[in-house]
Backbone as XML, in Angstrom:
<?xml version="1.0"?>
<chain id="A" units="angstrom">
  <residue number="1" name="MET">
    <atom name="N" x="-0.786" y="-9.879" z="23.036"/>
    <atom name="CA" x="-1.956" y="-9.074" z="22.738"/>
    <atom name="C" x="-3.167" y="-9.994" z="22.720"/>
  </residue>
  <residue number="2" name="ASN">
    <atom name="N" x="-4.234" y="-9.544" z="23.345"/>
    <atom name="CA" x="-5.422" y="-10.382" z="23.347"/>
    <atom name="C" x="-6.366" y="-10.022" z="22.196"/>
  </residue>
  <residue number="3" name="VAL">
    <atom name="N" x="-7.398" y="-10.775" z="22.053"/>
    <atom name="CA" x="-8.322" y="-10.608" z="20.938"/>
    <atom name="C" x="-9.017" y="-9.250" z="21.006"/>
  </residue>
  <residue number="4" name="LEU">
    <atom name="N" x="-9.360" y="-8.795" z="22.198"/>
    <atom name="CA" x="-10.035" y="-7.504" z="22.348"/>
    <atom name="C" x="-9.157" y="-6.366" z="21.845"/>
  </residue>
  <residue number="5" name="GLN">
    <atom name="N" x="-7.867" y="-6.382" z="22.170"/>
    <atom name="CA" x="-6.945" y="-5.347" z="21.691"/>
    <atom name="C" x="-6.831" y="-5.399" z="20.176"/>
  </residue>
  <residue number="6" name="SER">
    <atom name="N" x="-6.790" y="-6.582" z="19.608"/>
    <atom name="CA" x="-6.718" y="-6.722" z="18.155"/>
    <atom name="C" x="-7.946" y="-6.135" z="17.490"/>
  </residue>
  <residue number="7" name="LEU">
    <atom name="N" x="-9.112" y="-6.424" z="18.040"/>
    <atom name="CA" x="-10.345" y="-5.896" z="17.465"/>
    <atom name="C" x="-10.408" y="-4.375" z="17.565"/>
  </residue>
  <residue number="8" name="ARG">
    <atom name="N" x="-9.939" y="-3.819" z="18.678"/>
    <atom name="CA" x="-9.907" y="-2.358" z="18.805"/>
    <atom name="C" x="-8.994" y="-1.744" z="17.751"/>
  </residue>
  <residue number="9" name="ALA">
    <atom name="N" x="-7.848" y="-2.355" z="17.520"/>
    <atom name="CA" x="-6.909" y="-1.839" z="16.518"/>
    <atom name="C" x="-7.530" y="-1.880" z="15.127"/>
  </residue>
  <residue number="10" name="ILE">
    <atom name="N" x="-8.275" y="-2.928" z="14.822"/>
    <atom name="CA" x="-8.941" y="-3.026" z="13.524"/>
    <atom name="C" x="-9.954" y="-1.898" z="13.382"/>
  </residue>
  <residue number="11" name="HIS">
    <atom name="N" x="-10.728" y="-1.638" z="14.412"/>
    <atom name="CA" x="-11.787" y="-0.633" z="14.334"/>
    <atom name="C" x="-11.224" y="0.775" z="14.237"/>
  </residue>
  <residue number="12" name="GLU">
    <atom name="N" x="-9.985" y="0.995" z="14.680"/>
    <atom name="CA" x="-9.371" y="2.306" z="14.537"/>
    <atom name="C" x="-9.159" y="2.643" z="13.065"/>
  </residue>
  <residue number="13" name="VAL">
    <atom name="N" x="-8.910" y="1.631" z="12.244"/>
    <atom name="CA" x="-8.660" y="1.865" z="10.832"/>
    <atom name="C" x="-9.929" y="2.290" z="10.124"/>
  </residue>
  <residue number="14" name="LYS">
    <atom name="N" x="-10.958" y="1.555" z="10.279"/>
    <atom name="CA" x="-12.211" y="1.837" z="9.593"/>
    <atom name="C" x="-13.321" y="1.326" z="10.492"/>
  </residue>
  <residue number="15" name="GLY">
    <atom name="N" x="-14.196" y="2.179" z="10.919"/>
    <atom name="CA" x="-15.220" y="1.888" z="11.893"/>
    <atom name="C" x="-15.753" y="0.476" z="11.986"/>
  </residue>
  <residue number="16" name="THR">
    <atom name="N" x="-16.084" y="-0.176" z="10.866"/>
    <atom name="CA" x="-16.750" y="-1.466" z="10.947"/>
    <atom name="C" x="-16.006" y="-2.577" z="10.223"/>
  </residue>
  <residue number="17" name="MET">
    <atom name="N" x="-14.724" y="-2.400" z="9.957"/>
    <atom name="CA" x="-13.980" y="-3.447" z="9.252"/>
    <atom name="C" x="-13.947" y="-4.709" z="10.108"/>
  </residue>
  <residue number="18" name="LYS">
    <atom name="N" x="-14.263" y="-5.839" z="9.506"/>
    <atom name="CA" x="-14.299" y="-7.101" z="10.243"/>
    <atom name="C" x="-13.344" y="-8.074" z="9.571"/>
  </residue>
  <residue number="19" name="LEU">
    <atom name="N" x="-12.098" y="-8.006" z="9.958"/>
    <atom name="CA" x="-11.087" y="-8.885" z="9.410"/>
    <atom name="C" x="-10.147" y="-9.257" z="10.542"/>
  </residue>
  <residue number="20" name="ARG">
    <atom name="N" x="-9.976" y="-10.557" z="10.776"/>
    <atom name="CA" x="-9.155" y="-11.021" z="11.877"/>
    <atom name="C" x="-8.140" y="-12.026" z="11.348"/>
  </residue>
  <residue number="21" name="PRO">
    <atom name="N" x="-6.854" y="-11.793" z="11.598"/>
    <atom name="CA" x="-5.837" y="-12.737" z="11.117"/>
    <atom name="C" x="-5.827" y="-14.018" z="11.946"/>
  </residue>
  <residue number="22" name="LEU">
    <atom name="N" x="-5.440" y="-15.099" z="11.318"/>
    <atom name="CA" x="-5.352" y="-16.393" z="11.989"/>
    <atom name="C" x="-3.896" y="-16.793" z="12.179"/>
  </residue>
  <residue number="23" name="SER">
    <atom name="N" x="-3.652" y="-17.688" z="13.097"/>
    <atom name="CA" x="-2.339" y="-18.275" z="13.338"/>
    <atom name="C" x="-1.267" y="-17.207" z="13.520"/>
  </residue>
  <residue number="24" name="ASP">
    <atom name="N" x="-0.177" y="-17.290" z="12.769"/>
    <atom name="CA" x="0.930" y="-16.337" z="12.923"/>
    <atom name="C" x="0.879" y="-15.244" z="11.863"/>
  </residue>
  <residue number="25" name="ARG">
    <atom name="N" x="-0.307" y="-14.934" z="11.404"/>
    <atom name="CA" x="-0.459" y="-13.921" z="10.359"/>
    <atom name="C" x="-0.689" y="-12.536" z="10.971"/>
  </residue>
  <residue number="26" name="VAL">
    <atom name="N" x="-0.331" y="-11.530" z="10.181"/>
    <atom name="CA" x="-0.402" y="-10.137" z="10.607"/>
    <atom name="C" x="-1.086" y="-9.339" z="9.500"/>
  </residue>
  <residue number="27" name="ILE">
    <atom name="N" x="-1.957" y="-8.410" z="9.868"/>
    <atom name="CA" x="-2.568" y="-7.506" z="8.895"/>
    <atom name="C" x="-1.831" y="-6.175" z="8.984"/>
  </residue>
  <residue number="28" name="VAL">
    <atom name="N" x="-1.327" y="-5.718" z="7.829"/>
    <atom name="CA" x="-0.557" y="-4.474" z="7.767"/>
    <atom name="C" x="-1.233" y="-3.524" z="6.794"/>
  </residue>
  <residue number="29" name="LYS">
    <atom name="N" x="-1.418" y="-2.274" z="7.223"/>
    <atom name="CA" x="-1.927" y="-1.233" z="6.316"/>
    <atom name="C" x="-0.726" y="-0.659" z="5.589"/>
  </residue>
  <residue number="30" name="GLN">
    <atom name="N" x="-0.736" y="-0.778" z="4.273"/>
    <atom name="CA" x="0.390" y="-0.323" z="3.465"/>
    <atom name="C" x="0.545" y="1.187" z="3.530"/>
  </residue>
  <residue number="31" name="SER">
    <atom name="N" x="1.796" y="1.633" z="3.533"/>
    <atom name="CA" x="2.084" y="3.056" z="3.379"/>
    <atom name="C" x="1.799" y="3.431" z="1.941"/>
  </residue>
  <residue number="32" name="GLU">
    <atom name="N" x="1.633" y="4.700" z="1.690"/>
    <atom name="CA" x="1.403" y="5.174" z="0.330"/>
    <atom name="C" x="2.673" y="5.029" z="-0.496"/>
  </residue>
  <residue number="33" name="ALA">
    <atom name="N" x="2.530" y="4.711" z="-1.760"/>
    <atom name="CA" x="3.675" y="4.607" z="-2.667"/>
    <atom name="C" x="4.253" y="6.001" z="-2.888"/>
  </residue>
  <residue number="34" name="GLU">
    <atom name="N" x="5.575" y="6.066" z="-3.035"/>
    <atom name="CA" x="6.248" y="7.333" z="-3.279"/>
    <atom name="C" x="5.784" y="7.921" z="-4.607"/>
  </residue>
  <residue number="35" name="THR">
    <atom name="N" x="5.487" y="9.213" z="-4.614"/>
    <atom name="CA" x="5.045" y="9.870" z="-5.838"/>
    <atom name="C" x="6.163" y="10.676" z="-6.490"/>
  </residue>
  <residue number="36" name="LYS">
    <atom name="N" x="7.249" y="10.927" z="-5.719"/>
    <atom name="CA" x="8.391" y="11.687" z="-6.234"/>
    <atom name="C" x="9.679" y="11.022" z="-5.803"/>
  </residue>
  <residue number="37" name="THR">
    <atom name="N" x="10.716" y="11.209" z="-6.607"/>
    <atom name="CA" x="12.039" y="10.735" z="-6.220"/>
    <atom name="C" x="12.652" y="11.754" z="-5.263"/>
  </residue>
  <residue number="38" name="ALA">
    <atom name="N" x="13.785" y="11.413" z="-4.664"/>
    <atom name="CA" x="14.466" y="12.312" z="-3.740"/>
    <atom name="C" x="14.853" y="13.625" z="-4.421"/>
  </residue>
  <residue number="39" name="SER">
    <atom name="N" x="15.116" y="13.582" z="-5.718"/>
    <atom name="CA" x="15.503" y="14.796" z="-6.441"/>
    <atom name="C" x="14.302" y="15.589" z="-6.967"/>
  </residue>
  <residue number="40" name="GLY">
    <atom name="N" x="13.069" y="15.110" z="-6.717"/>
    <atom name="CA" x="11.878" y="15.870" z="-7.078"/>
    <atom name="C" x="11.201" y="15.455" z="-8.363"/>
  </residue>
  <residue number="41" name="ILE">
    <atom name="N" x="11.657" y="14.389" z="-9.003"/>
    <atom name="CA" x="11.022" y="13.925" z="-10.236"/>
    <atom name="C" x="9.723" y="13.209" z="-9.890"/>
  </residue>
  <residue number="42" name="VAL">
    <atom name="N" x="8.635" y="13.617" z="-10.527"/>
    <atom name="CA" x="7.330" y="13.004" z="-10.288"/>
    <atom name="C" x="7.266" y="11.672" z="-11.027"/>
  </residue>
  <residue number="43" name="LEU">
    <atom name="N" x="6.870" y="10.620" z="-10.292"/>
    <atom name="CA" x="6.803" y="9.278" z="-10.867"/>
    <atom name="C" x="5.401" y="8.990" z="-11.416"/>
  </residue>
  <residue number="44" name="PRO">
    <atom name="N" x="5.310" y="8.455" z="-12.635"/>
    <atom name="CA" x="4.000" y="8.029" z="-13.145"/>
    <atom name="C" x="3.554" y="6.766" z="-12.408"/>
  </residue>
  <residue number="45" name="ASP">
    <atom name="N" x="2.270" y="6.472" z="-12.474"/>
    <atom name="CA" x="1.734" y="5.295" z="-11.775"/>
    <atom name="C" x="2.466" y="4.011" z="-12.155"/>
  </residue>
  <residue number="46" name="SER">
    <atom name="N" x="2.861" y="3.878" z="-13.399"/>
    <atom name="CA" x="3.517" y="2.656" z="-13.859"/>
    <atom name="C" x="4.919" y="2.485" z="-13.269"/>
  </residue>
  <residue number="47" name="ALA">
    <atom name="N" x="5.528" y="3.562" z="-12.789"/>
    <atom name="CA" x="6.888" y="3.487" z="-12.247"/>
    <atom name="C" x="6.913" y="3.388" z="-10.721"/>
  </residue>
  <residue number="48" name="LYS">
    <atom name="N" x="5.757" y="3.526" z="-10.087"/>
    <atom name="CA" x="5.710" y="3.463" z="-8.626"/>
    <atom name="C" x="5.949" y="2.037" z="-8.165"/>
  </residue>
  <residue number="49" name="GLU">
    <atom name="N" x="6.746" y="1.904" z="-7.120"/>
    <atom name="CA" x="7.023" y="0.575" z="-6.573"/>
    <atom name="C" x="6.037" y="0.255" z="-5.465"/>
  </residue>
  <residue number="50" name="LYS">
    <atom name="N" x="5.787" y="-1.024" z="-5.281"/>
    <atom name="CA" x="4.904" y="-1.480" z="-4.220"/>
    <atom name="C" x="5.525" y="-1.102" z="-2.875"/>
  </residue>
  <residue number="51" name="PRO">
    <atom name="N" x="4.745" y="-0.514" z="-1.968"/>
    <atom name="CA" x="5.293" y="-0.169" z="-0.655"/>
    <atom name="C" x="5.758" y="-1.404" z="0.101"/>
  </residue>
  <residue number="52" name="THR">
    <atom name="N" x="6.822" y="-1.254" z="0.863"/>
    <atom name="CA" x="7.346" y="-2.357" z="1.685"/>
    <atom name="C" x="7.359" y="-1.957" z="3.148"/>
  </residue>
  <residue number="53" name="LYS">
    <atom name="N" x="6.588" y="-0.952" z="3.482"/>
    <atom name="CA" x="6.502" y="-0.449" z="4.846"/>
    <atom name="C" x="5.034" y="-0.267" z="5.167"/>
  </residue>
  <residue number="54" name="GLY">
    <atom name="N" x="4.663" y="-0.513" z="6.422"/>
    <atom name="CA" x="3.282" y="-0.318" z="6.815"/>
    <atom name="C" x="3.103" y="-0.397" z="8.309"/>
  </residue>
  <residue number="55" name="LYS">
    <atom name="N" x="1.880" y="-0.153" z="8.730"/>
    <atom name="CA" x="1.533" y="-0.170" z="10.144"/>
    <atom name="C" x="0.725" y="-1.418" z="10.447"/>
  </residue>
  <residue number="56" name="VAL">
    <atom name="N" x="1.123" y="-2.138" z="11.490"/>
    <atom name="CA" x="0.415" y="-3.355" z="11.890"/>
    <atom name="C" x="-0.940" y="-2.957" z="12.462"/>
  </residue>
  <residue number="57" name="ILE">
    <atom name="N" x="-1.979" y="-3.534" z="11.901"/>
    <atom name="CA" x="-3.342" y="-3.257" z="12.332"/>
    <atom name="C" x="-3.817" y="-4.315" z="13.316"/>
  </residue>
  <residue number="58" name="SER">
    <atom name="N" x="-3.481" y="-5.563" z="13.041"/>
    <atom name="CA" x="-3.932" y="-6.657" z="13.885"/>
    <atom name="C" x="-2.996" y="-7.848" z="13.743"/>
  </residue>
  <residue number="59" name="VAL">
    <atom name="N" x="-2.878" y="-8.622" z="14.805"/>
    <atom name="CA" x="-2.048" y="-9.832" z="14.779"/>
    <atom name="C" x="-2.875" y="-11.030" z="15.206"/>
  </residue>
  <residue number="60" name="GLY">
    <atom name="N" x="-2.519" y="-12.179" z="14.668"/>
    <atom name="CA" x="-3.192" y="-13.418" z="15.039"/>
    <atom name="C" x="-2.719" y="-13.905" z="16.396"/>
  </residue>
  <residue number="61" name="PRO">
    <atom name="N" x="-3.295" y="-14.984" z="16.888"/>
    <atom name="CA" x="-2.932" y="-15.510" z="18.213"/>
    <atom name="C" x="-1.565" y="-16.191" z="18.251"/>
  </residue>
  <residue number="62" name="GLY">
    <atom name="N" x="-0.974" y="-16.488" z="17.108"/>
    <atom name="CA" x="0.331" y="-17.157" z="17.061"/>
    <atom name="C" x="0.194" y="-18.604" z="16.662"/>
  </residue>
  <residue number="63" name="LYS">
    <atom name="N" x="1.336" y="-19.198" z="16.305"/>
    <atom name="CA" x="1.343" y="-20.619" z="15.944"/>
    <atom name="C" x="1.072" y="-21.464" z="17.178"/>
  </residue>
  <residue number="64" name="VAL">
    <atom name="N" x="0.551" y="-22.643" z="16.947"/>
    <atom name="CA" x="0.304" y="-23.580" z="18.031"/>
    <atom name="C" x="1.477" y="-24.555" z="18.089"/>
  </residue>
  <residue number="65" name="ASP">
    <atom name="N" x="2.087" y="-24.698" z="19.279"/>
    <atom name="CA" x="3.225" y="-25.618" z="19.419"/>
    <atom name="C" x="2.733" y="-27.046" z="19.652"/>
  </residue>
  <residue number="66" name="GLU">
    <atom name="N" x="3.678" y="-27.948" z="19.882"/>
    <atom name="CA" x="3.342" y="-29.371" z="20.059"/>
    <atom name="C" x="2.447" y="-29.623" z="21.269"/>
  </residue>
  <residue number="67" name="LYS">
    <atom name="N" x="2.493" y="-28.725" z="22.256"/>
    <atom name="CA" x="1.698" y="-28.892" z="23.475"/>
    <atom name="C" x="0.328" y="-28.215" z="23.375"/>
  </residue>
  <residue number="68" name="GLY">
    <atom name="N" x="0.055" y="-27.607" z="22.222"/>
    <atom name="CA" x="-1.240" y="-26.969" z="22.020"/>
    <atom name="C" x="-1.310" y="-25.527" z="22.484"/>
  </residue>
  <residue number="69" name="LYS">
    <atom name="N" x="-0.172" y="-24.936" z="22.852"/>
    <atom name="CA" x="-0.158" y="-23.545" z="23.303"/>
    <atom name="C" x="0.184" y="-22.617" z="22.143"/>
  </residue>
  <residue number="70" name="HIS">
    <atom name="N" x="-0.408" y="-21.420" z="22.168"/>
    <atom name="CA" x="-0.098" y="-20.410" z="21.163"/>
    <atom name="C" x="1.223" y="-19.736" z="21.513"/>
  </residue>
  <residue number="71" name="GLN">
    <atom name="N" x="2.107" y="-19.634" z="20.529"/>
    <atom name="CA" x="3.364" y="-18.909" z="20.702"/>
    <atom name="C" x="3.095" y="-17.465" z="20.305"/>
  </residue>
  <residue number="72" name="SER">
    <atom name="N" x="3.284" y="-16.542" z="21.228"/>
    <atom name="CA" x="2.957" y="-15.144" z="20.936"/>
    <atom name="C" x="3.884" y="-14.570" z="19.876"/>
  </residue>
  <residue number="73" name="LEU">
    <atom name="N" x="3.389" y="-13.559" z="19.164"/>
    <atom name="CA" x="4.155" y="-12.930" z="18.101"/>
    <atom name="C" x="5.011" y="-11.794" z="18.663"/>
  </residue>
  <residue number="74" name="ASN">
    <atom name="N" x="6.065" y="-11.424" z="17.936"/>
    <atom name="CA" x="6.964" y="-10.356" z="18.360"/>
    <atom name="C" x="6.482" y="-8.985" z="17.935"/>
  </residue>
  <residue number="75" name="VAL">
    <atom name="N" x="5.464" y="-8.907" z="17.103"/>
    <atom name="CA" x="4.924" y="-7.625" z="16.677"/>
    <atom name="C" x="3.565" y="-7.418" z="17.327"/>
  </residue>
  <residue number="76" name="LYS">
    <atom name="N" x="3.155" y="-6.157" z="17.403"/>
    <atom name="CA" x="1.856" y="-5.847" z="17.990"/>
    <atom name="C" x="1.178" y="-4.766" z="17.163"/>
  </residue>
  <residue number="77" name="ALA">
    <atom name="N" x="-0.101" y="-4.589" z="17.361"/>
    <atom name="CA" x="-0.842" y="-3.553" z="16.643"/>
    <atom name="C" x="-0.208" y="-2.202" z="16.942"/>
  </residue>
  <residue number="78" name="GLY">
    <atom name="N" x="-0.043" y="-1.402" z="15.892"/>
    <atom name="CA" x="0.560" y="-0.084" z="16.048"/>
    <atom name="C" x="2.016" y="-0.022" z="15.637"/>
  </residue>
  <residue number="79" name="ASP">
    <atom name="N" x="2.701" y="-1.170" z="15.551"/>
    <atom name="CA" x="4.102" y="-1.193" z="15.124"/>
    <atom name="C" x="4.205" y="-0.830" z="13.647"/>
  </residue>
  <residue number="80" name="THR">
    <atom name="N" x="5.261" y="-0.094" z="13.289"/>
    <atom name="CA" x="5.562" y="0.175" z="11.889"/>
    <atom name="C" x="6.623" y="-0.831" z="11.476"/>
  </residue>
  <residue number="81" name="VAL">
    <atom name="N" x="6.345" y="-1.583" z="10.413"/>
    <atom name="CA" x="7.229" y="-2.682" z="10.016"/>
    <atom name="C" x="7.637" y="-2.568" z="8.550"/>
  </residue>
  <residue number="82" name="TYR">
    <atom name="N" x="8.751" y="-3.222" z="8.238"/>
    <atom name="CA" x="9.200" y="-3.392" z="6.858"/>
    <atom name="C" x="9.047" y="-4.860" z="6.515"/>
  </residue>
  <residue number="83" name="TYR">
    <atom name="N" x="8.620" y="-5.135" z="5.283"/>
    <atom name="CA" x="8.426" y="-6.519" z="4.839"/>
    <atom name="C" x="8.916" y="-6.640" z="3.411"/>
  </residue>
  <residue number="84" name="GLY">
    <atom name="N" x="9.099" y="-7.864" z="2.960"/>
    <atom name="CA" x="9.603" y="-8.113" z="1.617"/>
    <atom name="C" x="8.661" y="-7.605" z="0.536"/>
  </residue>
  <residue number="85" name="LYS">
    <atom name="N" x="9.242" y="-7.172" z="-0.568"/>
    <atom name="CA" x="8.472" y="-6.599" z="-1.674"/>
    <atom name="C" x="7.405" y="-7.566" z="-2.193"/>
  </residue>
  <residue number="86" name="TYR">
    <atom name="N" x="7.729" y="-8.845" z="-2.249"/>
    <atom name="CA" x="6.797" y="-9.829" z="-2.804"/>
    <atom name="C" x="6.174" y="-10.706" z="-1.723"/>
  </residue>
  <residue number="87" name="SER">
    <atom name="N" x="6.200" y="-10.255" z="-0.478"/>
    <atom name="CA" x="5.652" y="-11.022" z="0.642"/>
    <atom name="C" x="4.165" y="-10.774" z="0.805"/>
  </residue>
  <residue number="88" name="GLY">
    <atom name="N" x="3.488" y="-11.749" z="1.345"/>
    <atom name="CA" x="2.100" y="-11.594" z="1.725"/>
    <atom name="C" x="1.117" y="-11.566" z="0.578"/>
  </residue>
  <residue number="89" name="THR">
    <atom name="N" x="-0.119" y="-11.307" z="0.953"/>
    <atom name="CA" x="-1.220" y="-11.238" z="0.005"/>
    <atom name="C" x="-1.870" y="-9.868" z="0.116"/>
  </residue>
  <residue number="90" name="ASP">
    <atom name="N" x="-1.941" y="-9.156" z="-1.006"/>
    <atom name="CA" x="-2.580" y="-7.848" z="-1.023"/>
    <atom name="C" x="-4.085" y="-8.032" z="-1.025"/>
  </residue>
  <residue number="91" name="ILE">
    <atom name="N" x="-4.768" y="-7.268" z="-0.171"/>
    <atom name="CA" x="-6.227" y="-7.306" z="-0.131"/>
    <atom name="C" x="-6.753" y="-5.873" z="-0.046"/>
  </residue>
  <residue number="92" name="GLU">
    <atom name="N" x="-8.010" y="-5.711" z="-0.364"/>
    <atom name="CA" x="-8.658" y="-4.419" z="-0.225"/>
    <atom name="C" x="-9.967" y="-4.637" z="0.520"/>
  </residue>
  <residue number="93" name="VAL">
    <atom name="N" x="-10.123" y="-3.919" z="1.627"/>
    <atom name="CA" x="-11.336" y="-4.005" z="2.431"/>
    <atom name="C" x="-11.871" y="-2.595" z="2.589"/>
  </residue>
  <residue number="94" name="GLU">
    <atom name="N" x="-13.102" y="-2.388" z="2.139"/>
    <atom name="CA" x="-13.747" y="-1.083" z="2.233"/>
    <atom name="C" x="-12.850" y="0.010" z="1.649"/>
  </residue>
  <residue number="95" name="SER">
    <atom name="N" x="-12.300" y="-0.239" z="0.485"/>
    <atom name="CA" x="-11.420" y="0.657" z="-0.289"/>
    <atom name="C" x="-10.122" y="1.036" z="0.416"/>
  </residue>
  <residue number="96" name="GLU">
    <atom name="N" x="-9.715" y="0.279" z="1.419"/>
    <atom name="CA" x="-8.420" y="0.461" z="2.094"/>
    <atom name="C" x="-7.534" y="-0.713" z="1.689"/>
  </residue>
  <residue number="97" name="LYS">
    <atom name="N" x="-6.243" y="-0.448" z="1.412"/>
    <atom name="CA" x="-5.328" y="-1.502" z="1.001"/>
    <atom name="C" x="-4.568" y="-2.046" z="2.205"/>
  </residue>
  <residue number="98" name="PHE">
    <atom name="N" x="-4.533" y="-3.383" z="2.292"/>
    <atom name="CA" x="-3.839" y="-4.075" z="3.369"/>
    <atom name="C" x="-3.014" y="-5.210" z="2.782"/>
  </residue>
  <residue number="99" name="VAL">
    <atom name="N" x="-2.095" y="-5.713" z="3.594"/>
    <atom name="CA" x="-1.325" y="-6.903" z="3.253"/>
    <atom name="C" x="-1.482" y="-7.869" z="4.419"/>
  </residue>
  <residue number="100" name="ILE">
    <atom name="N" x="-1.789" y="-9.118" z="4.113"/>
    <atom name="CA" x="-1.794" y="-10.155" z="5.141"/>
    <atom name="C" x="-0.527" y="-10.969" z="4.926"/>
  </residue>
  <residue number="101" name="LEU">
    <atom name="N" x="0.313" y="-11.031" z="5.956"/>
    <atom name="CA" x="1.551" y="-11.790" z="5.834"/>
    <atom name="C" x="1.868" y="-12.521" z="7.117"/>
  </residue>
  <residue number="102" name="ARG">
    <atom name="N" x="2.756" y="-13.485" z="6.991"/>
    <atom name="CA" x="3.203" y="-14.224" z="8.166"/>
    <atom name="C" x="4.232" y="-13.391" z="8.915"/>
  </residue>
  <residue number="103" name="GLU">
    <atom name="N" x="4.336" y="-13.625" z="10.198"/>
    <atom name="CA" x="5.313" y="-12.880" z="10.983"/>
    <atom name="C" x="6.728" y="-13.087" z="10.439"/>
  </residue>
  <residue number="104" name="SER">
    <atom name="N" x="7.007" y="-14.251" z="9.917"/>
    <atom name="CA" x="8.348" y="-14.534" z="9.387"/>
    <atom name="C" x="8.668" y="-13.717" z="8.134"/>
  </residue>
  <residue number="105" name="ASP">
    <atom name="N" x="7.653" y="-13.138" z="7.473"/>
    <atom name="CA" x="7.872" y="-12.282" z="6.306"/>
    <atom name="C" x="8.260" y="-10.858" z="6.695"/>
  </residue>
  <residue number="106" name="ILE">
    <atom name="N" x="8.101" y="-10.515" z="7.980"/>
    <atom name="CA" x="8.455" y="-9.184" z="8.449"/>
    <atom name="C" x="9.966" y="-9.117" z="8.635"/>
  </residue>
  <residue number="107" name="LEU">
    <atom name="N" x="10.583" y="-8.113" z="8.010"/>
    <atom name="CA" x="12.029" y="-7.972" z="8.050"/>
    <atom name="C" x="12.509" y="-7.200" z="9.280"/>
  </residue>
  <residue number="108" name="GLY">
    <atom name="N" x="11.701" y="-6.260" z="9.751"/>
    <atom name="CA" x="12.103" y="-5.473" z="10.914"/>
    <atom name="C" x="10.999" y="-4.560" z="11.386"/>
  </residue>
  <residue number="109" name="ILE">
    <atom name="N" x="11.169" y="-4.075" z="12.626"/>
    <atom name="CA" x="10.228" y="-3.153" z="13.240"/>
    <atom name="C" x="10.924" y="-1.809" z="13.386"/>
  </residue>
  <residue number="110" name="LEU">
    <atom name="N" x="10.288" y="-0.740" z="12.926"/>
    <atom name="CA" x="10.846" y="0.605" z="13.022"/>
    <atom name="C" x="10.577" y="1.137" z="14.416"/>
  </residue>
  <residue number="111" name="GLU">
    <atom name="N" x="11.632" y="1.533" z="15.108"/>
    <atom name="CA" x="11.465" y="2.053" z="16.485"/>
    <atom name="C" x="11.720" y="3.529" z="16.555"/>
  </residue>
</chain>
């Protein structure tokens, strides 16, 4: 994915958001936390778990190898991914919640 595609994916989220990941980092928009259990019990805010699923908004250019070339990432903007509960750094940009994490923190891609 090139830089132009990454920037377009960012702008789809929020018209003027200006956030670009570096190296092998990925920006993921978190899914909403579950508000009910499977049996229909409504969960209070204190019992809600941090989401571990989200949509990739933008990816960095990749790590630089010994020869100075960027190694491309296996994920791309638009992929729905699962990541570790305590992975990455939670951020908020223009009242939208995102997680910045390394590609190695991604557990899988939902197909």
